C-alpha positions, 0 to 999 in steps of 0.5 A: 512208742512208734513200734506200738502202732504195729505191736500194741501189746508192747505198751504193757511193758511200761507196767514194768519199765515205767516205774523203773524209769520214774525211779531212775529220774528220781535218783538222778535229781536227788542230792543226798546219795552220790552213787544214785545220782551218778548211776541212777537205778543201777546204783541201787544194786549196791544197797541191795547187796549190802542188805543181803551181805550178812546172810550170803557171808554166813551161809555161803562163804564163812567156814564152820569155824570162822563165824563171829560171835559164834561160828557155825560149829558152835551154833550147830552144837547148841541147836543139836543139843536143844533138839536132842539130835545127834551131836557127835562129829565124824572123821576127827576134829576140824581144829588145827591142834598145832595153831597158837591158841588151841586148848585142851585138857589132859585125860586120866587113865582112871576116869569117873562117872558123874550125873548132871543133876549133881552139878550144883553149888550153894550160894549164901554164906552166914549172913544169908538165911535163905541160901540157894542151890544153884546149877553150874549153868544158868540163864544170864541177864536178858530183860523183857523188853529187849526180849519178847514175852514169848522168849521170856516165857520160854526161858523161864519155862525151860529153867523150871523144867531143868531146875536152873536159874533165870536172870531177869536182866535189869528190866524188872520182873515181868508177868512172863518171868513169873508165868514160866515158873522158873527160879529167878535171879532178880537183877537191879540196875541203875534204873531200878526198874521194878523198885523205883520211884517216879524220879528214878530213885530206889524204892524200898517198899517196891523192892520188898514187895517183889523180892518176897516173891517165891520165884525170886531166889537171889538178888543181883545188883548190876554195876556194869555189863560186858557189852557196854560197861560204864554206859548204862542199858539201852532199850530202843524206843521202838521196843517200848510198848505200853506194857513195858512202860508200865512194868518199868515205870518209864515213858513211851516214845523215847529210848530207855537209857539207864544212868551210867552209875547208881544213885543208891550208893557212891562209895565202896562202903555204901555199896556193901551197905546197900547189899546188906540192906537188900539182903534184909529187905528180901528176907535173907535171900542171897545178894550179889553184884555183877560187873565187868572189871575195869579199874583194878583199884576200884574193885580192890577198894571194895575188897578193903571195904569188905574187910573194914565193914565185915559185909560181903556179898553172897556172890559176884558175877563177872562179865567179860568185855566180849559179852552182850546180847542187845544194843551197845555202841561199837566203841564200848562193845569193842574196846571197853572192859576187861575180857572175861578171863582177865576179869575172872582171874583178877577177881578170884585173886583179889578175893583170895588175896584179902582172904574173902574167897571162901564166903563169896561165890563167883559166877562167870558170864561169857560165850558159854556154849559147851561142856568145855566152856563150863569146865574152863571157866570153873578151872580159872576160878568160877563156881558157876556160869551164866549163858545168854547168847547160847540160850538165845540160840537154843530158842532158835536165834539164827545170829541175824544180828538184828537184836537192836532193831526190833526186827529179829526174824525168829521172834526172840529180840523183838516186840513185833507181835507178828514176829514173836508169834513164830516163837512158841513157848511150849516148844522152845522151853523144852529146847532150853531145858534140853540144851542145859541138860545136854551141856551139863552132861557133856561137862560131867563126861569131861570132868570124869574123863580127867579123873576129878571127883568134883567140880571144886577140884578143877584148877588152872593147871588142868587147861592147856594152851598152845602159845606157839606151834611147839610150846604149850603152857597151862593156865597156872603158868600163863597167869599168876594166882595169888596165895591166900591173904597175899594182899594183907601182908608185906611184901605185896605182890609187885603187880598188885602193889600200886593198885592196892596202895591207891585203893580206899574203902571210903572212895572209888577214887585214887588215893595217893600212897 
C-alpha cells in the first residue's frame, strides 16, 4: 500500500489480487476440505487438474489402442464411417498379433461377394402373424430422457434411411421416435412406461394403443440390462422434464427408478403367458425379451416352461454385463451379470439343448463397432446384433463420460436445450445411416473373404483366439457347444446337470433335485 503513494496505478492490481486473497481467506477458515485449509488457494489447483484429467488423458496420454470403453481406433473407425471418410489404415496393423487375446478369422482361396442390403433375418415364428425382416445390425435400447430429443430424432431418422430398427429403450415411445419414421422395437421395462396405470401396474388398453402404431415392428420385454442387471433403470431428476413426465406418467423433481423386477409376472410360466398376451394385444407382432444372463438355473427354468406350455418368444436379446450407456452404480456395472460371450453362448446352448433354438432368434448386444464385431457374435450363436454406444459415437459422442450428469457436451445424453441445440438431426441421421451401411459392408467383405455363402453358415470354429504366444484355439474349442436336445435326455452334460435339475417351470427359485 505504501508503494501506491509513489505508484498509484499499482492499486489496480487489487482487482486481481483482492478476489484471490478473499478466496484464500475463505479456504483457510472453512472446515470441510483439509487440503484447502492447509494450502489455501494453492489447493484448488488439485481440483482443477482433477476436472481436466479425463480430457488430458484421452487426448495426450493414452495410445490409439488403450482407451476404454472404446479406444481411439474404435472411435475413429465409427467417425470415419459415419462421415463416409477414408477408413483404411496405412503401414500395417497396430495390434500385437502374438499377444494373448488376439483374434482373427481365416480367409478362403475362393472368396465370395455379398451386398449389405441382403444382410437380414426374419423374426417371428408360427405364433406370429406379422413377422419382421430385421437387419443384422440395429440400434440398441436407449430411452428418450436418457437421450435428447435431437438424438432420438437422429437415430430414428437414420434407421428410416438405412432400413434397420431402433429400440426405444424402456422410456416409452416419444413423439420423436415417431417423427423420425424408423422401424421401432418398443421395449417394455419394469416401469411399464407408455403402458402403465397411475399405480405403476401394466395397462392392457394403453399397450394395445401404442403397439398398434405402424412404426412399431416388434415388442421387447426388458428383464434386465447389462449395465445394472437386477437394479432397474435410472433417469436422474435433472433429466425429468415436463415432457418426459407426461410421456412416462411419472412425477417431476425426483429420480425415475424402475423397480428391479416385473409386477405383471412372477414365475417362468407367467412370463411366457405375458409374452403370449402381448403378442395377441399387438395384433400378432413379434414379441421377445431381453436379459443379461445371471443365474443359469433361472433361464433353464424358462426353457422348461417353454417346453411345458408350448409358448415361445419370437426372439431373445442377450446383453453383456459390460454394456451400458447411462447411469449405473459402479459395483453393478463392474461386477454383476455375465459378460456377453458367456451369456450368449449359454443362451444358445440352453435353447439348443431343449430343442427350442430353431423357433427363437438371438440378438446380441455389446460393444459392436465393426464388421468383425458382427461376424464374431454371429459365429458365437447370435442371429443379429444391437449397437448402442457406437450409434452414439456416430451421432458425434466424444466419450466425455458425462451421460449421467445432464452435461453431455455434444447434446446426445442431455435435456439441456442449449447443449442439445448443437446436435442437428438433419445431419446426424445421415451419419447414423452411413455408419450402419459401411459397417454392414465391412461385414459382407469379411464374410465373403472367408468363403461363406450366408451369415447363417458362421460357426464358432471360424473365429481364432490366441491363448498364449504359441497356442491358438477356435471358439468351438474354448467353449462347449451342446448337441440338439442334449438337455432333454440322460446323461445330462456334466456342466449343466445341477442347474437343469434345480430348475422348475413353476418358479424362478431353486428346487431341490
